N, C-alpha and C positions, 0 to 999 in steps of 0.2 A: 053315532058313537063318538065320544070325546076321546081324543088322543092326548095323553098327558106327557109333558116333558119332565123327566125326573130331575130333581134338584136337591142339593143338600145345603143347609143354611145354619147360621148361628145368630142368635139374638141376645140382647142384653137388657136385663131389668135394671136400669140405672136409677138408684134410689138416693135421694138426698137426706140430710140430717133431720128434716122435718117429716120424713116418711113418705115423700112424694116421688112418683115415678115420672121419668122423662118420656114423653111421647111426641112423635112427629105427626103433623096433620097433613094429609095429602090426598091424592086421587089417582085413579087409574087413567093413564093417558087415553086409552080407548073408550073410557066411560067417565068423562070429566065430572059429571054430576054425582058420581059414586065417591063421596068423601069419607074418610075414616082416619082414625088415630092408630099409630103402630109404634112398636119399640125400635130402638136402633138395632141394626144388624142387616144381614143379607146373605146372599149366596156365597158359598165357599169356592175358592179357586181350586183347580185340579191339584190333588195331593195335599191340600191344606187341612190341618186339623180343625175341629170346631173351635177350640180355644184360640188358635192363631187367627182364624177367620173373625171371631168375635172381637178380638183385640184390634185387628186391622179395621174392621167396620166401625168400631167405637171411635178410633182415631180419625177416620175419614169423615164421620158424620157429626161428631161432637167436639173434636179437638183433644179429647182425653186420651193420653197415650199410656198404655199399660202393657207389660209383658204378658204373654199368654198364661204363664204360671201364676200370675197375680189374680186371675179370674177364678181359680179354684175349679171345682167340679160343677158340671151342669146341675141345675136345680129342677129342671123339667124338660121333657121332650114330647114331641107330637109329630104326626104326619098329617098334612093338610093339603087339600086340593083347592086351587083357586085360579082365576084368570088374571092376567096382567098384560096390558098392551096387546091384546088379541091372542095371547098364548096361554094355554091351560097348563098349569104346573101341578105336579105331585111332589110336595116338598117335605123332606124329613128335616126337622129343625130342633136344635138344642138351645135352651135358655140358660144364661149365666146371670147370677146376681152380683151386682157391683154396688157398693155403698160409697158415697162421697159425702163429706160434710156439706159442701156446696159446689156448684160448678156453673161457670158461664159458658154456655154452648157456643161453639164455633163451627159453623157449617161450611167453612171455606173449602173443605175437602169433598164436598158433594160432587158427584159426576153429573153429566148433562141430563140424564133421566131424572135424578133426584132434584136438580135445580128446576126442572120443568114440572115436576109432579108434587113437590113438597111446598106447602104454603106457610107453614109455621110450626112452632113447637110450644109445649106447655108442660109444667110439672103438675101432676094430678095426684090427689090422695085417692086411695082405692075406693073410699066411700063416695067422693065427688064423682069419680069416673062411673061407678055403678049407677048413681042417681042422675047422671047427665042426660040420658036419652041419646047420646052420641053413639055412632058406630065405631067400634074398635076391634082390633085383632091382636091376639086370639079373642074370640067372643067371651071366654070365661077369664079374661085377664085379671079382674079384681080378685077372684078366688085364687088364681095361680099365684099372684103376688102375695096375698095374705098367707098362703101355705108356705111359700118360699121364705118369707120373713120369719114365720114361726118356726120352721124347721132348720133355718140357718141363722139363729140369733147371735152366734158367736162370730159371724163373718165380720171381718174388720173393715173399718173405713179406710179407703185407699189413702195412703200418706201423700201429702203434697197436692191433693185434689181439693184445692180451696178456690174461692172466688165468689162471684155473685151467684145468687140462686137462679138467675136467668129465667124469668117468668115470661118473657116476651116472645115475639115471633122471629123467625130466621130471616 
């Protein structure tokens, strides 16, 4: 019988002016061969709201600093069960859509686990991601992103979030 550790998380669909989403490429420390792409975000601190957690994680992982109220309302939520570093989690997570004209990713805020498990990042179009054959989470990310972009067309681009498109690795 699998025992799950409950966890709440907030994630960000960070989309640039070309309609590409930022994803990190990493692996599970307990399963180094299990590589996958994933959105910025992570676990909430005790008492932290999803918007506050998403803003904190976005700053730590990309260098983009936004106030929680600049994120708007979540565009999607799910409950997912997964192992990471030998622990099984049952995670309730909410996704926020953030648009930027362009952004140069700064991973200087990564913690030790992120530095050890994340090997790069890339801006993906939903079509390229779906056709890539790569593993990504959530598994229906291209459809989630397409729905979010279609249902939140008026979401404004974050002011002041300019810079290079940052297509390289971290």
